[in-house]
C-alpha angles and dihedrals in degrees: 000000000000090000090056090052091049091050091048091050090050092049092050092046090051092049091049091050092050091052095044091053097044098079089053088073086068093042093257133124116234092254090057093056115121131197088274091061091046091052091047090050092051091050092047094048095047111030116356108125089215090066108089093195110043118176133218116265092245092054091049092049094047094049093045091048090056094052094047097268129209099278136260095306092072101032122112106279094227089057095047108062091179092072118099091225095047111137 
């Protein structure tokens, strides 16, 4: 069981590191990121063909929830039943 917790912690740490470094590509620090950067990050992580390691929507949502993600407006629709377009 401990190994599973260690692996989860490593996965969350990796996701956090990926997010913290993403705004740097626009010359911004993570604390300067706006909703536009968050939306660009979501697109890049999930569907951008330039990303060689896209993730599933559920993985993105879970990782972003852990790091204090952007809120329900950018969460994966299937994980946010309150959204009108939830599927």
